[in-house]
N, C-alpha and C positions, 0 to 999 in steps of 0.2 A: 142278473141279468139286467144290466143298467138301461137298455135300450126301449124298456119295456116302460120308463117309467115320463111322464110328459115332461119334467124338469131335461131331462138328457136331452132332447131334443131343443127343447128353449136355452137350454145352456150353448150348445151347437149353433143356435142360430144365433144368439149375442156374442158370441164370439166372433162369427163371421160377420157382422154390424160391424164391429169393432176391427176386422182389421180390414173393412171398406173404407172405414174413415183413414186410417194409417195412411193407405191411401202406398204410395211408394213399389206398385207393384208386384204386391204381395201374391204369391199362389196360389188363391184361394179355394183351388177345386175338391180337394181332401174333406176342407171344412164345409164345402158344400154337399157332397156324397154323403158325407155321415150325418149332417143336420139332414134331408131330404129323408133318407133311410129311414131315420128314427121316426121322422115326423109322419111317413106313410103307416109305418109300422105302429105305431100308436093310435093312428086313427084306425087303419082296421080293426085293432084291440078294441078298442073302443065299440066297434058296429057288430064286436059279436063271434069275428074271426077268428081261428087256431094260426096264427101267423109263428113264421119260423123265419130267423133272422139268419142269413147268410150260411145256410148248411148245405146247397146244391150249387154247385161250382157252374160260373158263370150266370147265374142271376142274385138279384140282392136280398129277395122275400122270397117266400111262396106260402102259400094258405093249403090247409087239407079240407078240402068238401065232405061231406056224408053225403053218397049220393044215394043209395040204401043203410040198412043195417049192416050190412056186412062187408059196404063197400063205399070206400072213398078215392076222392082224385084229389090229384094235387095240380094247381096251378100256380108259375113259377111267375115271378114279377122283378121286370127291370126297372128301377127309381133313377129319374134323371132331373138336373135343376136348370133355369132358365131364369136368369135375372136378367130383371129390365134395366136399360142402360140409356142415359140420359144423354149421354154420348154417343159419338158412331164406335162400336167395336174396331174390334181391325179388319175385319171383313164390309166396314161399313154400314153397319145395319145399327138400328137404334137399340134394338132387341138381340139378346143373344141368338144364336142360332141353334139349334142340337140336333146331331147328327148320331147316327146308331151303323156301329160298324156291321158291315158284308155280313161276315161268318157266323157274328151272333146273332143276325136273324136268318139266314139259310140254315144254319144249325141247330136252329128252334131251341136256342138256349132258357129262352124265355116265351111265355105263350102273351101275357099282360104288360104292357108301359105306362109307368107314372109319372108323369110330368110338371114336377112343379113351378107354376112362373111366380116369380118374386120380385118385389121392387124394396124392400125390409121398407114399406111404409104404414105396415099394420102388424101386427102381431104375432101374425101365420101367412102363409102362402095368397098371394091375391088370385089366384086359379090354381086350379088342380085338375089338370086331362087325363083320362086311359084311353089309352091306345091301342089293340091289339096287335101283334106280331104281324099276322097278314095285312090291317089297312098299311102297315111301315114299309112291309112288300113290297108295297103298290103305287107306293110315291117313289119318285126319283131319286137317281144316284149322284152322289158328286165326286168329284178326289179329294182326298184332304189329304194332305203331307205322304202324299205316294199312295192313301188304300180308299178304294173304291167302299161310300159309306151312303148311308139311306137317309136321306132328311124328314127331321121330325117336326121342325120348326123352322118356318121361316119366316121375317119381319120386314118392313119397310124402315124407311128413316124414322126414328124419332118424331121429329119436326113435321113430317108427314104425316103420322098417326094423330100427333095433338092437333092436329088440322083440320082431320075428319069429323 
C-alpha cells in the first residue's frame, strides 16, 4: 500500500513540479489527482483516521468512524486539486477554478470534498479546504463542455488578487 507512505505523495508532487517546469502543454491532471489523493489520505492517516483508498465507487477516499462500540459510519471523500497560476488560464482566471459534476453531487457519491490549493512554492500545498456536499449543492452551476457542473472554486485574475 504505497499510498500510505509520505514518500509517495512527495514523489508525485516532485514529478508534478517537473512536468510543470517542462511546460509544452503536458496534461498534468492525472498526476495532480494522484498527488492530491495520496497527500489527503496520508494526512488523514496521520490524524488517526481509518482511511480506505479508492474502495467505494464514485469517491477517492473513505473513513470509517466508530459512533458506538458496535456501530460505524462511513464518510465518503472526493479530493480535488487547484493550481495557482501566474498567468490567466484558458477561462481568463489567475487561479484555476474547479467544478464538480452535477451527477456526482446529486447522486451523493461523496459526503466531503477536500480541495488542495497549490502554487508549488512550498514543500506541501498552500491551503486545504473542506466542503460538504450540501455546501457544493448550494453553489451556482455552470455549463462546461456541454455538462452542468457546480463551482467549487472561482477566482479573479492573478494581477487583481496580488494588488489587494
